[in-house]
N, C-alpha and C positions, 0 to 999 in steps of 0.2 A: 216325610218328616213327622206326620202324626203317629205312624206306627213306631218310629224310633222313640218319640217322647213317651208313648204308652209303655213301651218295653222298659224304659228307664224308670218310669213311675213304679211299675210292678217290682222291678229289681230292688229298688230302694225302700219298698214299703212306704212310699211317700205320696203326698199330694203335689202335683207339679202344675204350676200355673205358667202360662206363656205370654208375658207382656210383649210389647212390640220389639224391644231390643235385648231382652235378657230372660233367662229362664230362672224362675224362683224354685228352690228345692226345699222341701220340708221333710225331714226324716222323723219317722215315728219311733219314739224310744219307750221301751217297756221296762218296768221294774215292779217288785211285789210289796214295797213298803208304803207307808203313808206319805203324803205329799210333803209334810213338814219334817220328815226324818231325813238323815244325811243322804240317802240315795236320791230322793227327790230334789233336795237342795243342790246336790252336786250336778245333777242333770240339767237343772235350770241355769246353773252357772255356766255349764258348757254351752247351752243354747245362746246365752247372752254373749259369751265370748265369740262364738261362731258367727253370730249376726254382725257383731262389731268388725270382725276380721274380713268378712265378705261384703260389707256394706249392705247387709240385708238380703243378699243373693241366696243365702242358705240359712236355715234355722232348724231347730229341733222341737218337735211337739212331744211333750212328756205325758205318758199315760201311767198314772200311779196305781197302786193297789191291784196289780195283776189284771188290769182291764184288758190287756191284750194276751192274757194267759199267764200261767205260772212260769217259773224259771225254765223248766224243761220245754214248755211250749214256746216260750219266747226265743230260746236258742234255735229251736226248729223253725220258728218264724223267720229268723234271719237267713236260714237256708232256703226257705220257700218264697221269700220276698214279701211276706205279710207284716214283718217287723223290720224296721230299719236298723235300730240299735237296741241291744239288750244289756242290761246290768244284771249280772248273775253271780251267785256265790261260786267260787272256784270249784267247790265240791260237786256242784251240778254240772259245770262245764267239763270237768274231768271225765265224765261219762262219754263225752264226745272227743276229748283230747287227753288221753290217759297220761301223757308225759307231764301234764300240768299238776298231777297228783303231788308233786314236790311242794307246791304252795299249801297243801292241806296237812303237812306234817306237824305234829305237836312240837311246841317250843322251837320252831324253825327260826324265829326272830328273837332277839334279846328283849325287845319291847316294841311299843307302837312307833316310837321315834326311829328306831333302827329299821323297822319295816318301811317307814316312809322314805328313808334314805335309799334303801335297797330298791324300792319300786320306782325311784327317780333316776336310777343309775342307767346310763345309755346302753351298757353291755347287757344288763338284765332285760331291758326293754327289747333290744334287738333279738336276743335269744328267744324270749317269749313270743315275739312276732313270728320268728322262723317256725317255731313249733306250731303255732296257731295257723299259720299260712299253709302248712302241709295238710291241714284238715279243712281248708276252705274258709277260714275265718280271718278277720283283720282286727288287730288289737287297737282300740281307740284310747283306752286309759286303764288305770288300775284304781278302783275305789277300795274303801275299807268297810267291813261290816263289824268292826270293833274288836276289842280285846275280850276273849270269851272266858266266862266263868261258869259256875254250876249252881243251879237252883234245885232245891229239894223241899221236902216237908218237915225235915228234921235237920238240926244244925250239923254241918260237916266241919269238924275240928282237925281231923287227920284223914289221910287217904283210906285208912282202915274203915272209916265211917261210911264209905261208899260200897262196902262189901255186899254184893247181892242185890243192890238197888237197881231197879229198872230205870235206866237213864235214856231219855230220847236223844238220839243222834241224827245227823243227816244220813242219807243213804249213801254213805261213802265208806269203803273198806278200811281206809286208814283211820277214820274216826272210830269205827266199830272196834278195831283192834286196839286202839289207844285206850278206850274205856274198859275193854277186857283187861288190859294191863293194869288199869287202875283198880281192878277188882269188882267193877260194876257189871251189870247185865245190860249191855247196850241194846236199845230198841229203836231201830230206824222207823221214822214216822213222818208223814207230811207235816210241814210247818203249820199249815192251815188247820190241822187236827189237834195241835198241841194243847191249846187251852182246855178243850173238852177232855182230852186224855189225862191231863193233870187233875182236873176237877173230879173225874170219875175213878181215878186210881189205876187207869190202864198203865200209866207210867208213874214212877216215884219222883222224877225230876227230869231236868234237861240242861243243856248248855246254851248260853246266850251272852250277849254283851249288856252292859248296864242300860244302854239306850233302848234296845228293843224289849228287854225284860220289863222296863218301866212303861214304855209306850203301849205294849200289848197287854199290860196289867196282869202279867203272869204271877206277880207277887200275891194276887188275890187268892190263888189256888196253890201257890208254892212259895211260902213266905221266908224261906231260909236261903241265903245267898252267900256262897263260898267263893271268895275272890282268889282264883287260882292263876288266871292268865295263861291257860294251857295252850291257847291258839290265838294268833292274830289272823282274823279271817279276811282273806283277800277276795275282792269282788271285781273280776275283769269286766271291762266295758267293751263289747265286741259288735261287729257287724259282719255280714257275709263278704268274703273277699271279692266276689264277682260284683256285688253292689258297690263296694268301695271303688273298684277299678272303673265302674261306669260313671263315677262322679267326674266333673271337670277337674283338671290338675290343680287349679288354684283352690278349689273347694277341698280337695284331698289334703293339701298342705294346711289349710286353715283348720280343718277338722282335727288333724293330728296335733296341731299346736293347741287348739282349744281343749282337746282331751288331756294333754299333759298338764296344762294350767289348772283345769277343773279338777283333775285327779289330786293334785297337791292341795288345792283348796278343800276338796271333800274329805281327804284324809285328816287334815287339820281340824275341820269341822267335827268329824266323828270323835277325835280325841277330846276335843273340848266338850262335846255333848256327853261323852262317857263320864268325864270328870264331874260335870254339873249334875248328872243324874244321881250321884251318890247321896247328896243331901236330900233329894226328892225321895229316894228309897228309904232313907232313915225316917223321913217325915211320914212315910206310908206305913211305918211299923215293921219294916223288914229287919230280920236278924242277920247282920253281916259278920262273917268270920273271915279270918285271913290265915288259912293253913300254911304251914311251911311247904314251899313248893319243891324242896329238894327231893323228897321221896317220889313226887309226881314226875319230876324230870328224869330220875333214875329209872322209873318204871317205863317211861315213854322212849327212852334212848334207843332200844332195839327196833322200834317202829321206823325210825329214819333209815336204817340200813335195809330193812325189809322192803321199803318202797322206793329206794333209789337204786335202780337196776339197769336201765337203759343208758346208752351213751348220752342222749339228750338230757335225761334226768340228772345224771352225774354232773354234766357241764352246768346246768341251771343251778343245781344245789351248790356247787363250788362258787359260782358267781355270787349267789345270795350270801353265802358265808363270808365272802371276801370283803363285803361292804361293812365298814365299821360304824 
C-alpha cells in the first residue's frame, strides 16, 4: 500500500496524505503570471470548485510566477511527475503537440466572445482532448491570455508603420510568419527577457494583451499601444494523461467539471480585466491607436492555409469556424 501511494504521489506531482478512511489529493499547479492576474484567479477558482465537488478529498495548490518553472519546464513537469497541472500558452504547448498550432493562427476567432463560445463547445473540447491524448496529455480546461495587441515606441496608425520594426514574438512559427506578413522583423524572445529588451532597444516592440501589458509595466519602456486584436491567445490547462488516469474515478469527473466551470469563469475574468485596463493605460500616459484591421487580416489570411495541413488540424479548424 505504501509503495502504491508513493507512486500515485509522484505521478500527480502532489502531496498525498492518508487519513484513516480517505486519501487526500493535492495537485500542484504551475503558471507564470502574478497571483492576481487571470491565470492565478482562474486556477484558484478551479481549486475552490474541485474542493467543493469532492468534499475536500482533492484540491489544487497553485504556484504563481513560474515557481515550478517556466511554461516549457512546467509542461515537461507534467510528463515527469513534478508538476500536477500546468497552465501554458498554446504556443508553448504546440512544441509538444503540433496539431494544436491551429489555436495559434491569427484572427482565428471573430472576437473574445466567439472564442469563449468555441472553447465551450463539446465537439471542440473532444477533438482537442483526442489530439492531446495522443501525445500523453489530458485537457483540463481552456484559459485565455487575452486579446493581443502591439506595443511599440512610436505610434502605429497603419500596418505600414510596422515596416522593419523588431517585434518580439513567442517562439512559434505561425506568430513569426504572421509578423513577417505584417512587414515587421519578428524576434522570438523569452517573455522574462522582454522588459529589458524593450528598455535597451534589443526589440522595438512586442505583442501582448491589455492586462499583461499593464501588469508588467511594459508601457514604461514601450508607451505606444496599437489595438489590433490580431490574436485571441488560448491557454490550455493540462496534466499528464498517466497522472490523470491514476486519479480515482470520482476525482477525475470532479476535476473535468471544475476545469470546465473555471475555464468559463477565467475567460470572462480576462475579458473584463482587459476592458478595465484601458482606463489604467490612458491614466499611465499610454498613446492608444486603433488601426483599421482590414489590412492586417488580409496580410494574415495566407497563414491559416499554411498551418492547417494535417487531417486533425483541418477537423479542429472547421469545428472552431463552425461555432457562431
